[in-house]
C-alpha positions as CSV (number, residue, x, y, z in Angstrom):
1,M,3.9,18.1,9.7
2,K,3.2,21.6,11.1
3,R,-0.3,21.2,12.6
4,H,-2.9,23.9,12.0
5,N,-3.0,26.8,14.4
6,R,-5.9,26.3,16.7
7,I,-6.1,29.9,18.0
8,A,-7.1,33.1,16.3
9,G,-7.3,36.6,17.7
10,A,-10.5,35.7,19.6
11,V,-8.2,34.2,22.3
12,L,-6.9,37.7,23.0
13,A,-10.4,38.9,23.3
14,A,-11.1,36.3,25.9
15,A,-8.2,37.3,28.1
16,V,-10.3,39.8,30.2
17,A,-13.0,37.3,30.8
18,V,-10.7,34.4,31.7
19,S,-8.6,36.4,34.0
20,G,-11.5,36.6,36.5
21,V,-12.0,32.8,36.8
22,V,-12.5,31.8,40.4
23,A,-10.0,29.2,41.5
24,A,-11.1,25.7,42.2
25,G,-9.5,22.7,43.8
26,A,-8.4,19.6,42.0
27,A,-11.2,17.4,40.7
28,G,-12.2,14.5,42.9
29,Q,-11.0,11.2,41.3
30,V,-13.2,8.3,40.6
31,T,-11.7,5.2,42.3
32,A,-13.3,2.4,40.3
33,A,-10.8,-0.1,39.2
34,A,-9.9,-0.1,35.5
35,A,-11.2,-3.2,33.6
36,G,-9.8,-4.3,30.3
37,G,-11.6,-4.0,27.1
38,T,-14.1,-1.8,25.2
39,G,-17.1,-3.8,25.8
40,T,-19.4,-6.0,23.7
41,G,-21.3,-5.0,20.6
42,Y,-22.3,-1.4,19.7
43,L,-22.0,1.3,22.3
44,H,-24.7,3.7,23.6
45,T,-25.0,6.4,26.2
46,S,-26.9,6.9,29.5
47,G,-26.4,10.2,31.2
48,S,-22.7,10.8,31.4
49,K,-21.8,7.1,30.8
50,I,-20.9,5.2,27.6
51,L,-22.3,1.6,27.8
52,D,-21.9,-1.5,25.8
53,S,-24.7,-3.7,24.5
54,T,-24.8,-5.6,27.9
55,G,-25.1,-2.4,29.9
56,A,-21.4,-2.4,31.2
57,T,-19.7,0.9,31.5
58,V,-17.0,1.5,28.8
59,R,-14.2,4.2,28.9
60,L,-12.6,5.0,25.7
61,T,-8.9,5.8,26.2
62,G,-7.3,6.1,22.8
63,I,-5.0,7.9,20.5
64,N,-5.1,9.8,17.1
65,W,-3.1,8.5,14.2
66,F,-3.3,11.2,11.5
67,G,-2.4,11.5,7.8
68,M,-5.6,10.6,5.9
69,E,-6.6,14.2,6.2
70,T,-3.3,15.4,4.4
71,D,-2.0,15.3,0.8
72,N,-0.9,11.7,1.5
73,K,-4.5,10.7,1.9
74,T,-3.4,7.8,4.3
75,F,-1.8,7.3,7.6
76,H,1.6,9.0,8.1
77,G,4.4,6.7,9.2
78,L,3.7,4.1,6.6
79,W,7.0,5.3,5.2
80,A,8.8,4.1,8.3
81,S,10.9,1.0,8.7
82,R,8.2,-1.0,10.4
83,T,4.9,-2.4,9.2
84,W,1.5,-0.7,9.8
85,R,0.4,-3.7,11.8
86,Q,3.4,-3.3,14.1
87,Q,2.4,0.2,14.9
88,L,-1.2,-0.8,15.8
89,D,0.1,-3.7,17.8
90,Q,2.3,-1.2,19.8
91,M,-0.6,1.1,20.4
92,A,-2.6,-1.8,21.9
93,Q,0.4,-3.0,23.9
94,L,0.8,0.5,25.5
95,G,-2.9,0.4,26.6
96,Y,-4.8,2.5,24.0
97,N,-8.1,1.0,23.4
98,T,-9.5,3.4,20.7
99,L,-8.1,4.7,17.5
100,R,-9.4,8.2,16.2
101,I,-8.7,8.5,12.6
102,P,-8.8,11.9,10.9
103,F,-9.7,12.2,7.2
104,S,-10.5,14.7,4.6
105,N,-13.3,14.3,2.0
106,D,-10.5,14.4,-0.6
107,A,-9.4,10.9,0.6
108,L,-12.9,9.5,0.0
109,K,-13.0,10.4,-3.7
110,A,-13.1,7.5,-6.2
111,D,-9.8,8.7,-7.8
112,A,-8.0,9.3,-4.5
113,K,-4.3,8.0,-4.4
114,A,-2.5,7.0,-1.1
115,T,1.1,8.2,-1.1
116,G,4.1,8.0,1.2
117,I,4.1,4.2,1.7
118,N,7.3,2.2,2.1
119,D,6.9,-0.6,-0.5
120,Y,9.5,-2.7,1.5
121,T,7.8,-2.7,4.9
122,N,4.3,-2.3,3.8
123,P,4.0,-4.0,0.4
124,D,0.4,-5.2,1.0
125,L,-0.7,-1.5,0.9
126,I,0.8,-0.6,-2.5
127,G,-1.9,0.1,-5.1
128,L,-4.7,0.3,-2.6
129,S,-7.0,3.3,-2.4
130,P,-7.1,5.3,0.9
131,L,-10.4,3.6,1.8
132,Q,-9.0,0.2,1.1
133,I,-6.1,0.9,3.5
134,L,-8.6,2.2,6.1
135,D,-10.5,-1.1,5.7
136,K,-7.3,-3.1,6.5
137,V,-6.5,-0.9,9.5
138,I,-10.0,-1.2,10.9
139,D,-9.9,-4.9,10.5
140,H,-6.6,-5.2,12.5
141,V,-7.8,-2.8,15.0
142,G,-10.8,-5.0,15.6
143,Q,-8.5,-8.0,16.0
144,K,-6.7,-6.2,18.8
145,G,-9.9,-5.6,20.6
146,M,-9.8,-1.8,20.0
147,R,-12.5,0.5,18.7
148,V,-12.4,3.2,15.9
149,I,-13.8,6.7,15.8
150,L,-13.8,8.3,12.3
151,D,-13.0,12.0,12.4
152,R,-13.9,14.4,9.4
153,H,-11.0,16.6,10.0
154,R,-11.1,18.8,7.0
155,P,-13.2,19.3,3.8
156,T,-10.0,19.1,1.7
157,S,-6.4,18.2,2.4
158,A,-5.5,22.0,2.0
159,G,-6.4,22.8,5.6
160,Q,-9.1,23.3,8.3
161,T,-12.1,25.5,7.9
162,A,-14.2,27.4,10.5
163,L,-17.5,26.0,9.1
164,W,-18.3,22.4,8.1
165,Y,-18.7,23.3,4.4
166,T,-16.9,25.3,1.7
167,A,-17.8,26.4,-1.8
168,G,-16.1,23.3,-3.2
169,V,-17.3,20.9,-0.5
170,P,-20.9,21.8,0.3
171,E,-22.9,20.4,3.2
172,S,-24.5,17.8,0.9
173,T,-21.1,16.3,0.2
174,W,-20.2,16.3,3.9
175,I,-23.5,14.5,4.8
176,N,-23.4,12.1,1.8
177,D,-19.8,11.1,2.5
178,W,-20.7,10.4,6.1
179,K,-23.7,8.2,5.0
180,M,-21.4,6.3,2.7
181,L,-18.9,5.6,5.5
182,A,-21.8,4.6,7.9
183,Q,-23.1,2.1,5.3
184,R,-19.6,0.9,4.5
185,Y,-18.9,-0.1,8.1
186,A,-22.5,-1.0,9.1
187,G,-22.4,-4.2,11.1
188,N,-18.7,-3.8,12.0
189,T,-18.7,-3.1,15.7
190,T,-15.1,-2.0,15.7
191,V,-16.2,1.3,14.1
192,I,-18.3,2.9,16.8
193,G,-19.1,6.4,15.5
194,A,-18.5,9.7,13.7
195,D,-16.7,12.8,14.9
196,L,-18.7,15.1,12.6
197,H,-16.3,18.0,11.9
198,N,-13.0,19.0,13.5
199,E,-12.7,22.2,15.4
200,P,-15.4,24.5,14.3
201,H,-14.4,28.0,15.2
202,A,-15.0,31.7,14.9
203,E,-14.2,34.0,12.0
204,G,-14.9,37.6,11.3
205,T,-15.2,40.4,13.9
206,N,-18.5,40.9,15.6
207,P,-21.1,42.0,14.7
208,A,-20.0,40.7,11.2
209,A,-19.3,37.2,12.4
210,T,-18.8,34.5,9.7
211,G,-17.6,31.5,11.7
212,A,-19.3,28.7,13.5
213,C,-21.7,29.8,16.3
214,W,-23.6,27.6,18.9
215,G,-27.3,28.4,19.3
216,C,-27.4,31.5,17.2
217,G,-30.2,30.0,14.9
218,D,-28.4,30.9,11.7
219,T,-28.6,27.6,9.7
220,A,-25.5,28.7,7.7
221,R,-23.4,29.1,10.8
222,D,-25.1,27.3,13.8
223,W,-22.8,24.3,14.3
224,R,-25.4,22.8,16.8
225,L,-28.1,22.7,14.1
226,A,-25.6,21.4,11.5
227,A,-24.6,18.6,13.9
228,E,-28.2,17.6,14.2
229,R,-28.6,17.5,10.4
230,A,-25.6,15.4,9.8
231,G,-26.0,13.2,13.0
232,N,-29.6,12.3,12.1
233,A,-28.7,11.6,8.5
234,I,-26.1,9.2,9.7
235,L,-28.4,7.5,12.3
236,A,-31.0,7.1,9.5
237,V,-28.7,4.5,7.8
238,Q,-26.6,3.4,10.9
239,P,-28.6,3.9,14.1
240,N,-26.0,2.1,16.2
241,W,-23.2,4.7,15.8
242,L,-22.3,7.2,18.4
243,I,-22.4,10.8,17.2
244,F,-19.4,12.9,18.5
245,V,-20.0,16.6,18.5
246,E,-17.2,19.1,19.1
247,G,-17.7,22.6,20.5
248,V,-16.9,25.9,18.9
249,S,-14.4,28.6,20.0
250,C,-16.6,31.5,20.5
251,P,-20.4,30.9,20.9
252,S,-21.2,33.9,18.6
253,G,-19.1,32.6,15.9
254,G,-17.2,35.8,15.6
255,L,-14.1,37.5,17.1
256,S,-14.4,40.3,19.7
257,N,-13.1,43.7,18.9
258,V,-10.4,44.1,21.4
259,W,-9.6,47.6,20.3
260,D,-13.0,49.2,21.2
261,G,-11.9,49.9,24.7
262,D,-14.9,48.2,26.2
263,P,-14.0,44.8,27.7
264,T,-17.7,44.2,28.6
265,N,-18.3,43.4,24.9
266,D,-15.6,40.7,24.8
267,E,-16.9,37.2,24.7
268,D,-15.6,34.2,26.6
269,C,-13.8,32.2,23.9
270,G,-11.8,29.0,24.2
271,W,-9.9,26.5,22.0
272,W,-11.1,25.7,18.5
273,G,-13.7,23.0,19.1
274,G,-13.2,23.3,22.8
275,N,-16.2,25.5,23.9
276,L,-19.3,23.7,24.8
277,S,-20.6,26.3,27.3
278,R,-23.9,26.7,25.4
279,A,-24.6,23.0,24.9
280,G,-26.5,22.8,28.1
281,Q,-28.9,25.6,27.0
282,F,-29.0,24.5,23.4
283,P,-28.4,20.7,23.4
284,V,-27.8,18.7,20.2
285,R,-31.1,16.8,19.5
286,L,-30.7,13.5,17.7
287,S,-33.4,11.1,16.4
288,V,-32.0,8.1,18.2
289,P,-31.7,8.5,21.9
290,G,-28.5,7.4,23.7
291,R,-26.1,8.3,20.8
292,L,-24.7,11.7,21.7
293,V,-21.2,12.3,22.9
294,Y,-19.7,15.7,23.3
295,S,-16.1,15.9,22.3
296,P,-14.1,19.0,23.2
297,H,-10.4,19.8,22.4
298,E,-8.0,21.0,25.0
299,Y,-4.3,22.1,24.5
300,A,-1.3,23.5,26.3
301,T,1.3,26.3,25.8
302,S,3.0,24.5,22.9
303,V,-0.1,25.2,20.9
304,Y,-0.9,28.7,22.3
305,D,-0.1,30.4,25.6
306,Q,-3.5,31.1,26.9
307,P,-3.8,33.7,29.6
308,W,-4.9,31.1,32.3
309,F,-1.5,29.4,32.1
310,S,0.1,32.5,33.6
311,A,-2.6,33.2,36.2
312,P,-1.3,33.5,39.8
313,D,-3.5,30.7,40.9
314,Y,-2.4,28.3,38.1
315,P,-3.0,25.3,38.1
316,A,-5.8,25.6,40.7
317,N,-7.7,27.7,38.3
318,M,-8.0,25.0,35.6
319,P,-10.8,22.8,36.9
320,A,-13.3,25.7,36.9
321,I,-12.2,26.6,33.3
322,W,-12.6,23.1,32.1
323,D,-15.9,22.8,33.8
324,R,-17.3,26.0,32.3
325,Y,-16.4,24.9,28.8
326,W,-17.3,21.3,29.0
327,G,-16.9,19.5,32.2
328,Y,-20.3,20.5,33.5
329,L,-21.9,18.3,30.9
330,Y,-20.3,15.3,32.5
331,K,-20.7,16.4,36.1
332,Q,-24.4,17.2,35.7
333,D,-25.0,13.8,34.0
334,I,-26.1,15.5,30.8
335,A,-23.9,13.6,28.3
336,P,-20.6,11.8,28.2
337,I,-17.4,13.6,27.4
338,M,-14.8,12.2,25.0
339,M,-11.9,14.6,24.8
340,G,-11.0,14.1,21.1
341,E,-7.7,15.9,21.1
342,F,-5.3,17.1,23.7
343,G,-1.5,17.2,23.7
344,T,1.7,19.0,24.2
345,T,5.5,18.7,23.5
346,L,6.1,19.0,27.2
347,A,8.9,21.5,26.3
348,N,7.5,23.9,28.9
349,P,7.3,22.7,32.5
350,V,3.9,24.4,32.7
351,D,2.6,21.9,30.2
352,K,3.5,18.9,32.4
353,V,1.6,20.4,35.2
354,W,-1.4,21.0,32.8
355,L,-1.3,17.4,31.5
356,E,-1.1,15.9,35.0
357,N,-4.0,18.1,36.3
358,L,-6.1,17.5,33.2
359,M,-5.8,13.8,33.4
360,A,-6.7,13.9,37.1
361,H,-9.8,15.9,36.2
362,T,-11.0,13.2,33.9
363,G,-11.0,10.6,36.7
364,T,-9.6,7.2,36.9
365,G,-11.2,3.9,36.1
366,V,-14.0,2.9,33.7
367,T,-16.3,5.7,34.9
368,G,-13.9,8.4,34.0
369,M,-14.2,10.7,31.0
370,S,-13.1,9.3,27.7
371,F,-10.3,10.7,25.6
372,T,-8.1,10.2,22.5
373,Y,-4.7,11.8,22.9
374,W,-3.1,13.9,20.1
375,S,-1.1,12.1,18.8
376,W,0.6,8.9,17.9
377,N,2.6,10.8,15.1
378,P,5.9,12.3,15.9
379,N,5.4,14.9,13.1
380,S,2.8,16.9,14.8
381,G,4.5,20.3,14.8
382,D,2.9,21.8,17.9
383,T,2.6,18.6,20.1
384,G,5.0,16.0,18.9
385,G,3.9,12.4,19.4
386,I,3.8,9.4,21.7
387,V,6.5,7.8,19.4
388,G,9.7,9.5,18.3
389,D,10.9,10.2,14.8
390,D,11.7,6.5,14.3
391,W,8.0,5.7,14.8
392,T,9.0,3.2,17.5
393,T,10.6,4.7,20.6
394,V,8.1,5.8,23.1
395,N,8.1,9.2,24.7
396,Q,8.1,8.0,28.3
397,A,7.6,11.5,29.8
398,K,4.1,11.6,28.0
399,Q,3.3,7.9,28.4
400,S,4.0,7.9,32.1
401,V,1.4,10.7,32.7
402,L,-1.3,9.0,30.6
403,Q,-0.6,5.3,31.7
404,P,-2.6,5.4,34.9
405,Y,-5.8,6.4,33.0
406,L,-5.5,4.0,30.1
407,V,-8.0,1.1,30.0
408,P,-6.3,-1.5,27.9
409,P,-8.1,-3.2,25.0
410,A,-9.4,-6.8,25.4
411,S,-7.0,-9.4,24.1
412,G,-9.4,-10.5,21.4
413,P,-11.6,-9.0,18.7
414,V,-14.7,-7.0,19.6
415,T,-17.7,-9.2,18.9
416,T,-21.3,-8.4,18.0
417,T,-24.2,-9.1,20.3
418,T,-26.8,-10.8,18.2
419,T,-30.6,-11.0,18.8
420,T,-31.9,-13.8,16.6
421,T,-30.6,-17.3,17.0
422,T,-30.8,-19.3,13.7
423,G,-29.6,-22.6,15.0
424,G,-27.3,-24.5,17.2
425,G,-26.2,-27.3,14.9
426,T,-25.0,-30.8,15.5
427,G,-21.4,-30.0,14.6
428,G,-18.9,-27.7,16.0
429,C,-20.5,-24.3,15.6
430,R,-23.3,-22.0,16.5
431,S,-24.7,-19.2,14.5
432,A,-26.8,-16.1,15.1
433,W,-28.2,-13.4,12.8
434,K,-28.8,-9.7,13.4
435,L,-30.6,-7.5,10.9
436,D,-29.1,-4.0,11.3
437,N,-31.0,-2.2,8.7
438,S,-33.2,-2.6,5.6
439,W,-34.6,-0.5,2.8
440,Q,-36.5,-0.9,-0.5
441,G,-34.5,-3.5,-2.4
442,G,-31.8,-4.1,0.2
443,F,-30.6,-4.8,3.7
444,Q,-27.6,-5.1,6.0
445,G,-26.8,-7.4,8.8
446,A,-24.2,-9.5,10.6
447,L,-24.0,-13.3,10.9
448,T,-22.0,-14.4,14.0
449,V,-20.5,-17.8,13.9
450,T,-19.0,-19.3,17.0
451,N,-16.6,-22.3,17.0
452,T,-18.0,-24.6,19.6
453,A,-15.6,-27.4,18.8
454,S,-12.6,-28.3,21.1
455,S,-10.1,-27.2,18.6
456,A,-9.4,-24.2,16.4
457,A,-10.7,-24.0,12.9
458,N,-7.5,-23.1,10.9
459,P,-8.1,-21.8,8.3
460,W,-11.8,-21.3,8.7
461,T,-14.5,-21.1,6.1
462,V,-18.2,-20.2,6.5
463,T,-20.8,-21.1,4.1
464,F,-24.6,-20.1,4.1
465,S,-27.5,-19.7,1.8
466,L,-29.6,-16.8,0.8
467,P,-32.9,-16.8,-1.1
468,A,-32.9,-16.8,-4.9
469,G,-32.3,-13.3,-6.2
470,T,-30.5,-12.1,-3.1
471,T,-26.9,-11.0,-3.9
472,I,-24.1,-9.8,-1.7
473,V,-22.9,-6.3,-2.3
474,N,-20.3,-5.8,0.3
475,G,-18.9,-7.8,3.2
476,W,-16.4,-7.4,6.0
477,N,-14.3,-9.6,8.4
478,G,-13.7,-12.2,5.7
479,T,-13.5,-12.6,1.8
480,F,-17.0,-13.1,0.4
481,S,-17.9,-14.9,-2.8
482,Q,-21.3,-16.1,-4.1
483,S,-22.4,-18.9,-6.4
484,G,-26.1,-19.0,-7.0
485,T,-27.7,-19.0,-3.5
486,T,-24.6,-20.2,-1.7
487,V,-22.3,-17.6,-0.1
488,T,-18.8,-18.6,1.0
489,V,-16.7,-16.5,3.4
490,T,-13.0,-17.4,3.8
491,A,-10.7,-16.2,6.6
492,P,-8.6,-13.1,6.0
493,A,-4.9,-14.0,5.4
494,H,-3.7,-12.1,8.6
495,S,-6.2,-13.9,10.9
496,P,-6.8,-17.5,9.5
497,S,-7.6,-19.2,12.8
498,L,-10.9,-19.2,14.7
499,A,-10.0,-20.6,18.2
500,A,-12.2,-22.9,20.1
501,G,-14.9,-20.8,21.8
502,A,-14.2,-17.8,19.6
503,A,-16.6,-16.0,17.2
504,V,-16.5,-14.1,14.0
505,S,-19.0,-11.5,13.0
506,L,-19.5,-11.6,9.3
507,G,-21.2,-8.3,8.3
508,F,-22.6,-7.6,4.8
509,T,-25.0,-5.6,2.7
510,A,-27.1,-7.3,0.1
511,N,-29.6,-6.6,-2.6
512,G,-33.0,-8.3,-2.2
513,T,-35.6,-8.8,0.5
514,A,-34.2,-8.9,4.0
515,S,-33.8,-12.6,5.0
516,A,-31.9,-14.4,7.6
517,P,-29.1,-16.7,6.2
518,T,-29.8,-20.5,6.3
519,A,-27.8,-23.7,6.1
520,V,-24.9,-22.0,7.9
521,A,-21.7,-24.2,8.2
522,L,-18.3,-23.8,9.6
523,N,-15.7,-25.9,7.7
524,R,-18.6,-28.0,6.4
525,S,-19.9,-28.6,9.9
526,A,-23.6,-27.5,10.0
527,C,-24.5,-24.7,12.4
528,A,-28.1,-24.6,11.3
């Protein structure tokens, strides 16, 4: 797939401003040792750090697997001669602890059809909707101890847009679809947040700008204000998610007139989604503190040959450029940085220098900046992938640069930290309940069941009771059924065993008054 072009004429307008960048030395590296895993429970932020529910620092070092934003409406490579689970397993084995998943609103429609699936290697995906396939991927990612960031990449599969809405996909659809996803995965701690819109950027020549601005105050164009509206709408239904906000390209939202002969009018513009230079002055304000992560994009000459790549002081000039656009937010302890996309074919030797210096700038260990590399896919036209055209062979030139900065996922599933103990039981299990959200006539929460016996429960089955009139609507991390007041949850086919000491978090939404489950049992052994 030929990826969208990230740069418009605005970059030419930025050349004069960029050429005067003062050279800076390489960034100091953080020397904290890398620790495996992505933490426990939901994540939150404090200053420039991302923390788990216990307060431990977490660094997201992940990868993008695209396709759900295209006409296929599901992951690319499902046509390959290996299973989708094998691909996810390989990502985890290589050390990637987070999966960023691009999608378009087309893939969320009720009649959306997933195409491009090999029915021999992936027969379990045939006939499933794009969302059902996403459910399965998220479930397996969680079993690998990885996390998921959902990325609204495009309004439709036709291509990217400068603004977060179009005539056919209004802002209300954008927000409502995000709320639907937040509700769908509420209680599932594998899914940690929303990347609200991919690569807002400038359009139109100033003073007639029509693209995404930052801090201009025009509600139809100000991406910062739109991010607040969408972010707060999501947090109203899922207050535990992180909200990832990308930058713009030119803060004015318009392209400079490079033909007017006056370079003083030319604006300092960067990559699409990569310019957060105004975020310090005009920060995104969210209703729930500790949820904001800024997520710039950064690319090399294989995407566009920016003027800074040919500067006489390259690559010493790069840290100052990165810090001007986004690094200052991290260095000044304003907010965490999660570089959502960066990549290269490495065809140009300049790009290898860029990648090595960029990774050094992020720092090493768990306190370094987070990132998700673009991409897993080999069919990214302007960057290529981590795997080759066989969707198996690793590009060692890329992987060797990234490897020292990867924090491998934990060996087991991410578990939910619960707050209300509902019993200890006399048998081989312990249960705990956490109410995540409630509203008029319904609620959502997670029941965590721990196997305290000396042997595995294989296969496992959990039963519990709800008050009369309370009915399950959706459930995850198991197969839910209900008879009267009794709910039965059976293990998924791909993960039937619950090892001794292991726990499973059974999230669900229900109609009725919010109530803690009672009479919890694991394989008929009472937990409460």
